[in-house]
Backbone as ProteinMPNN parsed JSONL, in Angstrom:
{"seq_chain_A": "MPVFVSLRLSCKISSAASSARQGPIVVLTSAKLNTGFAAKGPHLGIPRKLAEALGLWPELPEDAYSLVASTAGGAVSLDICPGAFEVEVVTEDRTVGPIQAHAVILHARREALISDVLGDSLWIVPVRAGPGIWRFRDEPDRERSSVRSQVW", "coords_chain_A": {"N_chain_A": [[-23.39, -64.428, 10.875], [-23.342, -61.825, 13.165], [-22.191, -61.373, 16.622], [-24.742, -61.544, 18.876], [-26.245, -60.712, 21.916], [-28.391, -61.229, 24.769], [-29.759, -58.603, 26.577], [-30.532, -57.03, 29.691], [-31.964, -54.036, 30.408], [-32.031, -51.466, 32.706], [-33.525, -48.61, 33.342], [-33.16, -45.708, 35.116], [-33.192, -42.986, 35.005], [-34.941, -40.18, 33.6], [-36.805, -38.226, 31.234], [-38.227, -34.948, 31.714], [-40.889, -35.152, 31.025], [-41.521, -37.812, 31.536], [-41.102, -38.185, 34.214], [-42.82, -38.758, 36.303], [-43.162, -41.419, 36.795], [-42.956, -44.452, 38.76], [-40.165, -46.021, 40.099], [-37.634, -47.912, 38.212], [-37.604, -48.302, 34.589], [-37.656, -51.369, 32.998], [-36.268, -53.22, 30.412], [-35.982, -55.931, 28.195], [-33.781, -56.859, 25.683], [-32.151, -57.706, 22.562], [-28.715, -57.233, 21.608], [-26.121, -56.139, 19.434], [-22.731, -57.02, 19.459], [-20.263, -54.747, 18.85], [-17.229, -54.235, 17.997], [-16.081, -52.234, 16.588], [-17.283, -49.985, 17.463], [-15.964, -47.773, 19.032], [-15.346, -46.45, 22.177], [-14.967, -44.169, 24.954], [-15.91, -44.993, 27.323], [-18.369, -47.153, 28.915], [-20.793, -47.645, 26.587], [-24.034, -47.909, 25.153], [-25.524, -48.228, 22.154], [-28.691, -47.281, 21.153], [-31.748, -47.845, 19.394], [-34.135, -45.358, 18.34], [-36.822, -46.091, 18.937], [-36.474, -47.903, 21.047], [-35.343, -46.154, 22.872], [-37.593, -44.574, 23.334], [-39.235, -46.474, 24.624], [-37.835, -46.707, 26.972], [-38.198, -44.281, 28.146], [-36.553, -42.167, 27.404], [-36.814, -40.636, 25.182], [-39.248, -38.815, 23.273], [-38.451, -36.485, 24.554], [-35.482, -35.492, 25.925], [-33.435, -36.454, 28.793], [-32.387, -34.101, 31.36], [-29.541, -33.881, 31.554], [-28.628, -34.742, 29.129], [-26.957, -34.598, 25.927], [-26.194, -33.47, 22.571], [-24.407, -34.513, 19.634], [-22.325, -34.572, 16.684], [-21.115, -37.338, 15.054], [-18.385, -38.975, 13.444], [-18.642, -41.663, 11.298], [-18.209, -44.925, 9.734], [-20.149, -44.894, 7.809], [-20.495, -42.239, 7.322], [-21.144, -38.867, 8.571], [-23.083, -38.674, 11.529], [-25.865, -37.691, 13.537], [-26.077, -37.746, 17.019], [-27.66, -38.449, 20.161], [-26.739, -38.244, 23.464], [-27.125, -39.807, 26.557], [-25.961, -39.545, 29.576], [-24.939, -42.093, 31.848], [-27.385, -43.49, 31.73], [-28.568, -46.022, 32.179], [-28.517, -49.283, 33.815], [-26.857, -52.154, 32.703], [-27.19, -55.554, 31.934], [-25.95, -58.74, 30.921], [-27.904, -61.42, 29.958], [-28.252, -64.834, 30.152], [-29.251, -68.289, 29.586], [-28.286, -69.543, 31.838], [-26.927, -67.789, 33.503], [-26.231, -64.431, 34.74], [-24.525, -61.479, 33.92], [-23.197, -58.558, 35.203], [-24.705, -55.848, 37.022], [-23.708, -53.157, 34.797], [-23.088, -49.774, 34.798], [-24.097, -47.684, 32.229], [-23.816, -45.455, 29.396], [-26.364, -44.107, 27.369], [-26.642, -44.047, 23.887], [-28.435, -42.543, 21.589], [-29.43, -43.79, 18.611], [-30.531, -42.648, 15.797], [-30.975, -43.621, 13.212], [-30.75, -46.352, 13.325], [-31.908, -49.758, 13.922], [-31.328, -51.754, 15.632], [-29.858, -52.556, 18.801], [-26.563, -51.586, 19.852], [-23.527, -52.697, 21.192], [-20.829, -51.109, 22.694], [-17.187, -51.244, 22.426], [-15.938, -50.954, 24.96], [-18.102, -51.398, 26.747], [-18.775, -54.047, 26.045], [-16.432, -55.366, 26.852], [-16.527, -54.79, 29.596], [-18.733, -56.283, 30.297], [-17.772, -58.79, 30.038], [-17.862, -60.092, 27.573], [-16.716, -62.133, 25.02], [-15.887, -62.414, 21.731], [-15.805, -65.368, 19.832], [-16.025, -66.795, 17.368], [-16.849, -64.866, 14.883], [-18.276, -65.069, 12.44], [-20.24, -67.278, 12.586], [-21.461, -66.25, 14.842], [-20.572, -66.97, 17.431], [-19.729, -66.883, 20.857], [-18.304, -66.222, 24.156], [-18.179, -65.98, 27.767], [-15.639, -64.183, 29.503], [-14.587, -65.673, 31.659], [-14.994, -68.294, 30.949], [-13.275, -70.338, 29.473], [-13.525, -72.752, 28.061], [-16.059, -72.923, 27.033], [-18.557, -72.404, 24.587], [-20.917, -70.125, 23.317], [-24.01, -69.567, 21.63], [-25.251, -66.969, 19.519], [-28.107, -64.885, 20.257], [-31.31, -64.274, 18.706], [-31.632, -61.446, 16.605], [-33.172, -58.484, 17.712], [-35.361, -56.296, 16.285], [-36.114, -52.926, 16.393]], "CA_chain_A": [[-24.169, -63.711, 11.874], [-22.538, -61.21, 14.225], [-22.509, -61.787, 17.985], [-25.866, -60.878, 19.524], [-26.521, -61.214, 23.256], [-29.596, -60.72, 25.402], [-29.455, -57.62, 27.627], [-31.583, -56.425, 30.512], [-31.678, -52.622, 30.633], [-32.814, -50.877, 33.782], [-33.374, -47.163, 33.193], [-33.634, -44.997, 36.307], [-33.355, -41.564, 34.722], [-36.04, -39.939, 32.66], [-37.035, -36.852, 30.827], [-39.213, -34.277, 32.565], [-42.22, -35.629, 30.64], [-41.805, -39.141, 32.073], [-40.547, -38.247, 35.569], [-43.837, -39.126, 37.287], [-43.224, -42.873, 36.976], [-42.401, -45.021, 39.982], [-39.167, -47.064, 39.864], [-36.995, -47.95, 36.895], [-38.195, -49.025, 33.467], [-36.785, -52.496, 32.661], [-36.543, -53.75, 29.077], [-35.108, -57.0, 27.724], [-33.581, -56.738, 24.241], [-30.872, -58.214, 22.076], [-27.803, -56.185, 21.153], [-24.997, -56.629, 18.649], [-21.397, -56.624, 19.887], [-19.635, -54.014, 17.756], [-15.91, -53.799, 18.456], [-15.753, -51.01, 15.877], [-17.93, -48.893, 18.206], [-14.936, -47.423, 20.011], [-15.852, -45.446, 23.11], [-14.113, -43.93, 26.121], [-16.583, -45.567, 28.479], [-19.395, -48.117, 28.506], [-21.897, -47.044, 25.835], [-24.931, -48.784, 24.422], [-26.292, -47.536, 21.128], [-30.07, -47.787, 21.161], [-32.647, -47.229, 18.411], [-35.069, -44.366, 18.893], [-38.006, -46.751, 19.53], [-36.07, -48.423, 22.35], [-35.217, -44.966, 23.731], [-38.964, -44.221, 23.724], [-39.701, -47.471, 25.601], [-37.114, -46.467, 28.224], [-38.526, -42.945, 28.641], [-35.459, -41.239, 27.094], [-37.141, -39.944, 23.935], [-38.645, -37.758, 22.479], [-37.839, -35.454, 25.388], [-34.257, -36.026, 26.524], [-33.158, -36.076, 30.178], [-31.738, -32.791, 31.505], [-28.091, -33.899, 31.352], [-28.317, -35.268, 27.801], [-26.381, -33.654, 24.974], [-26.153, -33.954, 21.188], [-23.161, -34.298, 18.912], [-22.22, -35.196, 15.373], [-19.994, -38.275, 15.083], [-17.921, -39.491, 12.166], [-18.728, -43.124, 11.26], [-17.88, -45.503, 8.435], [-21.222, -44.525, 6.893], [-20.552, -40.78, 7.231], [-21.471, -38.137, 9.793], [-24.414, -38.933, 12.077], [-26.243, -36.943, 14.73], [-26.337, -38.638, 18.155], [-28.04, -37.885, 21.452], [-26.07, -39.008, 24.518], [-27.742, -39.706, 27.885], [-24.946, -40.103, 30.478], [-25.355, -42.963, 32.947], [-28.837, -43.668, 31.588], [-29.11, -47.275, 32.673], [-27.673, -50.413, 34.168], [-26.939, -53.162, 31.65], [-26.786, -56.909, 32.305], [-26.095, -59.81, 29.936], [-28.74, -62.468, 30.527], [-28.256, -66.084, 29.397], [-30.109, -69.297, 30.215], [-27.727, -70.059, 33.083], [-26.277, -66.785, 34.346], [-26.339, -63.007, 34.435], [-23.295, -60.733, 34.193], [-23.504, -57.151, 35.371], [-24.961, -54.728, 36.13], [-22.721, -52.142, 34.461], [-23.683, -48.469, 34.497], [-23.715, -47.33, 30.86], [-24.379, -44.272, 28.756], [-27.194, -44.386, 26.204], [-26.395, -43.282, 22.665], [-29.626, -42.741, 20.765], [-29.055, -43.936, 17.205], [-31.795, -42.347, 15.122], [-31.131, -44.347, 11.949], [-30.53, -47.79, 13.547], [-33.057, -50.492, 14.446], [-30.809, -52.744, 16.582], [-28.966, -51.999, 19.82], [-25.145, -51.857, 19.603], [-22.668, -52.688, 22.378], [-19.499, -50.557, 22.413], [-16.05, -52.075, 22.804], [-15.725, -50.875, 26.412], [-19.206, -52.071, 27.421], [-18.611, -55.478, 25.813], [-15.359, -55.831, 27.731], [-17.021, -54.69, 30.976], [-19.701, -57.367, 30.496], [-16.995, -60.029, 29.862], [-18.233, -60.744, 26.318], [-15.568, -62.418, 24.167], [-16.27, -63.071, 20.483], [-14.956, -66.526, 19.535], [-16.097, -66.917, 15.91], [-17.84, -63.856, 14.52], [-19.113, -65.519, 11.321], [-21.446, -67.966, 13.064], [-22.011, -65.593, 16.031], [-20.204, -67.724, 18.633], [-19.069, -66.058, 21.861], [-18.21, -66.798, 25.492], [-17.792, -65.043, 28.815], [-14.192, -64.195, 29.748], [-14.196, -66.697, 32.641], [-15.417, -69.601, 30.431], [-12.381, -70.615, 28.336], [-13.883, -73.974, 27.335], [-17.475, -72.934, 26.674], [-18.98, -71.543, 23.49], [-22.339, -69.787, 23.36], [-24.568, -69.1, 20.365], [-25.949, -65.689, 19.552], [-29.562, -64.849, 20.271], [-31.867, -63.628, 17.519], [-31.636, -59.991, 16.603], [-34.458, -57.82, 17.914], [-35.449, -55.065, 15.509], [-37.011, -51.958, 17.042]], "C_chain_A": [[-23.216, -63.099, 12.894], [-22.946, -61.744, 15.599], [-23.625, -60.904, 18.528], [-26.07, -61.526, 20.882], [-27.811, -60.593, 23.771], [-29.197, -59.802, 26.554], [-30.714, -57.244, 28.39], [-31.129, -54.997, 30.795], [-32.606, -52.11, 31.717], [-32.537, -49.385, 33.786], [-33.996, -46.45, 34.391], [-33.814, -43.515, 36.062], [-34.47, -41.395, 33.715], [-36.05, -38.484, 32.249], [-38.068, -36.247, 31.771], [-40.616, -34.805, 32.279], [-42.555, -36.983, 31.252], [-41.348, -39.3, 33.522], [-41.557, -38.666, 36.63], [-43.885, -40.626, 37.566], [-42.565, -43.296, 38.285], [-41.407, -46.113, 39.611], [-38.608, -47.044, 38.455], [-37.872, -48.63, 35.843], [-37.197, -50.109, 33.09], [-37.233, -53.072, 31.322], [-35.518, -54.83, 28.772], [-35.014, -56.872, 26.206], [-32.311, -57.468, 23.842], [-30.023, -57.011, 21.669], [-26.627, -56.835, 20.444], [-23.684, -56.11, 19.245], [-20.708, -55.983, 18.693], [-18.294, -53.475, 18.233], [-15.422, -52.579, 17.688], [-16.4, -49.779, 16.496], [-16.999, -48.542, 19.356], [-15.424, -46.265, 20.874], [-14.889, -45.304, 24.278], [-14.71, -44.476, 27.398], [-17.617, -46.553, 27.992], [-20.595, -47.408, 27.867], [-22.728, -48.136, 25.176], [-25.703, -47.928, 23.439], [-27.685, -48.136, 21.08], [-30.895, -47.087, 20.083], [-33.637, -46.284, 19.098], [-36.287, -45.025, 19.532], [-37.676, -47.381, 20.882], [-35.888, -47.273, 23.339], [-36.596, -44.504, 24.205], [-39.471, -45.172, 24.806], [-39.057, -47.259, 26.96], [-37.393, -45.084, 28.815], [-37.45, -41.899, 28.373], [-35.726, -40.388, 25.857], [-38.656, -39.844, 23.806], [-38.049, -36.612, 23.288], [-36.653, -36.07, 26.116], [-34.142, -35.645, 27.996], [-32.356, -34.769, 30.231], [-30.256, -32.802, 31.192], [-27.672, -34.459, 29.989], [-27.717, -34.164, 26.922], [-26.329, -34.308, 23.594], [-24.79, -33.665, 20.592], [-23.253, -34.943, 17.552], [-20.965, -36.053, 15.395], [-19.658, -38.715, 13.668], [-17.933, -41.01, 12.233], [-18.318, -43.611, 9.881], [-18.918, -45.124, 7.382], [-21.359, -43.02, 6.704], [-20.917, -40.159, 8.569], [-22.902, -38.448, 10.225], [-24.626, -38.09, 13.329], [-26.628, -37.937, 15.828], [-26.81, -37.836, 19.359], [-27.476, -38.805, 22.513], [-26.771, -38.734, 25.844], [-26.765, -40.361, 28.876], [-25.556, -40.942, 31.599], [-26.822, -43.338, 32.92], [-29.362, -44.952, 32.204], [-28.036, -48.236, 33.15], [-27.933, -51.492, 33.134], [-26.446, -54.49, 32.207], [-26.911, -57.813, 31.099], [-26.868, -60.92, 30.626], [-28.687, -63.686, 29.598], [-29.14, -67.079, 30.135], [-29.585, -69.749, 31.568], [-27.013, -69.033, 33.956], [-26.548, -65.375, 33.863], [-25.011, -62.359, 34.789], [-23.645, -59.259, 34.183], [-24.181, -56.973, 36.714], [-23.739, -53.811, 35.955], [-23.487, -50.859, 34.157], [-23.191, -48.026, 33.129], [-24.432, -46.082, 30.381], [-25.214, -44.715, 27.552], [-26.787, -43.468, 25.063], [-27.602, -43.548, 21.767], [-29.228, -42.652, 19.299], [-30.323, -43.802, 16.365], [-32.023, -43.161, 13.854], [-30.957, -45.861, 12.11], [-31.797, -48.429, 14.099], [-32.648, -51.6, 15.393], [-29.919, -52.029, 17.59], [-27.54, -52.453, 19.534], [-24.335, -51.696, 20.89], [-21.297, -52.141, 21.99], [-18.408, -51.513, 22.868], [-15.854, -52.1, 24.321], [-16.846, -51.576, 27.176], [-19.095, -53.578, 27.247], [-17.544, -56.071, 26.712], [-15.809, -55.816, 29.192], [-18.002, -55.803, 31.316], [-19.075, -58.742, 30.246], [-17.345, -60.781, 28.59], [-16.99, -60.894, 25.447], [-16.066, -63.078, 22.882], [-15.287, -64.209, 20.189], [-14.867, -66.723, 18.029], [-17.226, -66.012, 15.437], [-18.778, -64.331, 13.413], [-20.374, -66.22, 11.775], [-22.035, -67.36, 14.35], [-21.722, -66.332, 17.33], [-19.4, -66.82, 19.571], [-18.98, -66.822, 23.168], [-18.009, -65.656, 26.485], [-16.3, -65.225, 29.078], [-13.756, -65.317, 30.687], [-14.62, -68.104, 32.218], [-14.541, -70.018, 29.247], [-12.784, -71.818, 27.5], [-15.342, -74.027, 26.898], [-17.727, -71.988, 25.512], [-20.485, -71.346, 23.57], [-22.776, -69.29, 21.988], [-25.263, -67.765, 20.564], [-27.45, -65.884, 19.684], [-30.03, -64.198, 18.982], [-31.855, -62.127, 17.691], [-33.051, -59.466, 16.838], [-34.425, -56.483, 17.179], [-36.488, -54.169, 16.163], [-37.623, -51.047, 16.007]], "O_chain_A": [[-22.362, -63.803, 13.433], [-23.928, -62.477, 15.721], [-23.481, -59.686, 18.628], [-26.068, -62.752, 20.993], [-28.263, -59.562, 23.271], [-28.393, -60.18, 27.406], [-31.805, -57.151, 27.826], [-30.052, -54.774, 31.347], [-33.82, -52.301, 31.652], [-31.458, -48.943, 34.179], [-35.194, -46.568, 34.65], [-34.511, -42.844, 36.823], [-34.887, -42.35, 33.06], [-35.387, -37.636, 32.846], [-38.707, -36.965, 32.541], [-41.441, -34.897, 33.188], [-43.727, -37.288, 31.471], [-41.22, -40.423, 34.01], [-41.164, -38.909, 37.771], [-44.582, -41.057, 38.485], [-41.727, -42.583, 38.836], [-41.759, -47.041, 38.884], [-39.047, -46.265, 37.609], [-38.758, -49.423, 36.164], [-36.019, -49.819, 32.882], [-38.409, -53.372, 31.119], [-34.33, -54.669, 29.054], [-36.032, -56.786, 25.52], [-31.49, -57.809, 24.694], [-30.539, -55.922, 21.421], [-26.192, -57.93, 20.801], [-23.541, -54.915, 19.504], [-20.581, -56.606, 17.639], [-18.225, -52.388, 18.806], [-14.446, -51.949, 18.095], [-16.1, -48.654, 16.098], [-17.209, -48.954, 20.497], [-15.858, -45.233, 20.363], [-14.095, -46.202, 24.558], [-14.075, -44.425, 28.451], [-17.742, -46.776, 26.788], [-21.316, -46.665, 28.533], [-22.203, -49.146, 24.707], [-26.439, -47.022, 23.827], [-27.843, -49.352, 20.979], [-30.761, -45.881, 19.881], [-33.923, -46.415, 20.288], [-36.748, -44.564, 20.576], [-38.524, -47.39, 21.775], [-36.239, -47.402, 24.512], [-36.748, -44.087, 25.353], [-40.066, -44.734, 25.79], [-39.65, -47.588, 27.988], [-36.872, -44.755, 29.881], [-37.423, -40.858, 29.03], [-34.93, -39.508, 25.529], [-39.324, -40.787, 24.231], [-37.232, -35.848, 22.772], [-36.803, -37.055, 26.84], [-34.69, -34.624, 28.412], [-31.723, -34.387, 29.247], [-29.745, -31.838, 30.621], [-26.48, -34.629, 29.733], [-27.938, -32.974, 27.144], [-26.408, -35.53, 23.464], [-24.107, -32.716, 20.977], [-24.14, -35.756, 17.291], [-19.879, -35.567, 15.714], [-20.533, -38.815, 12.807], [-17.31, -41.595, 13.119], [-18.103, -42.813, 8.968], [-18.6, -45.043, 6.196], [-22.258, -42.571, 5.992], [-20.99, -40.853, 9.583], [-23.817, -38.481, 9.403], [-23.689, -37.813, 14.077], [-27.41, -38.858, 15.593], [-26.41, -36.688, 19.55], [-27.704, -40.014, 22.475], [-26.987, -37.58, 26.215], [-26.741, -41.585, 29.005], [-26.55, -40.558, 32.214], [-27.443, -43.491, 33.972], [-30.487, -44.979, 32.703], [-26.84, -48.043, 32.929], [-29.073, -51.724, 32.734], [-25.412, -54.547, 32.872], [-27.862, -57.687, 30.327], [-26.533, -61.318, 31.742], [-29.027, -63.595, 28.418], [-29.71, -66.761, 31.178], [-30.348, -70.283, 32.374], [-26.541, -69.372, 35.041], [-27.021, -65.15, 32.749], [-24.434, -62.653, 35.836], [-24.309, -58.771, 33.268], [-24.214, -57.927, 37.491], [-22.877, -53.707, 36.827], [-24.42, -50.86, 33.355], [-21.983, -47.996, 32.892], [-25.492, -45.708, 30.883], [-24.805, -45.604, 26.804], [-26.61, -42.264, 25.25], [-27.765, -44.653, 21.247], [-28.765, -41.622, 18.81], [-31.095, -44.753, 16.246], [-33.172, -43.368, 13.462], [-31.012, -46.586, 11.116], [-32.653, -47.75, 14.667], [-33.504, -52.318, 15.911], [-29.299, -51.015, 17.269], [-27.321, -53.558, 19.037], [-24.446, -50.685, 21.584], [-20.668, -52.649, 21.061], [-18.667, -52.469, 23.6], [-15.627, -53.164, 24.898], [-16.577, -52.277, 28.151], [-19.3, -54.321, 28.207], [-17.726, -57.152, 27.272], [-15.497, -56.74, 29.943], [-18.101, -56.222, 32.469], [-19.781, -59.751, 30.245], [-17.147, -61.995, 28.526], [-16.295, -59.918, 25.168], [-16.609, -64.182, 22.928], [-14.073, -64.026, 20.288], [-13.773, -66.81, 17.471], [-18.404, -66.344, 15.571], [-19.969, -64.02, 13.45], [-21.473, -65.812, 11.399], [-23.002, -67.895, 14.892], [-22.551, -66.321, 18.241], [-18.509, -66.09, 19.137], [-19.506, -67.928, 23.289], [-17.711, -64.524, 26.104], [-15.766, -66.318, 28.89], [-12.662, -65.859, 30.528], [-14.608, -69.019, 33.041], [-15.027, -70.049, 28.116], [-12.415, -71.895, 26.328], [-15.812, -75.069, 26.441], [-17.167, -70.892, 25.465], [-21.232, -72.281, 23.855], [-21.996, -68.663, 21.27], [-25.793, -67.473, 21.636], [-27.997, -66.91, 19.278], [-29.224, -63.629, 18.246], [-32.046, -61.609, 18.791], [-34.009, -59.949, 16.235], [-33.558, -55.646, 17.431], [-37.604, -54.601, 16.452], [-38.407, -50.162, 16.35]]}, "name": "protein", "num_of_chains": 1, "seq": "MPVFVSLRLSCKISSAASSARQGPIVVLTSAKLNTGFAAKGPHLGIPRKLAEALGLWPELPEDAYSLVASTAGGAVSLDICPGAFEVEVVTEDRTVGPIQAHAVILHARREALISDVLGDSLWIVPVRAGPGIWRFRDEPDRERSSVRSQVW"}
């Protein structure tokens, strides 16, 4: 099992269609730490259904842009929403964050993915990837188990 952690996402931006709402939309979800998701900043890959729940899809925010990225599975089309939300890791005994992160809408995925930079910013350290064991950077003697994967 890969490392999955529980995240609280607080989305303050919106598309024009959902701009009438009051305050941020907050969603709790699991996300997979993916050190192969190399990014120049803190990015969280989110499935389209999660983007809908956060008010980022089907109409994208004004500053969003699209691109085609090369992945291990081939070329994929992505929609990027800069600074879309604040991300926190939530465990039974503590919260780390918030970190301002960019949303990457992953149209073919059903689980959220944490980029290398976002994982580092949230102090997530994989200890044993096979059984999904991880720790926070400031907990050298503690091991934590992954949460269950949430499929969107």
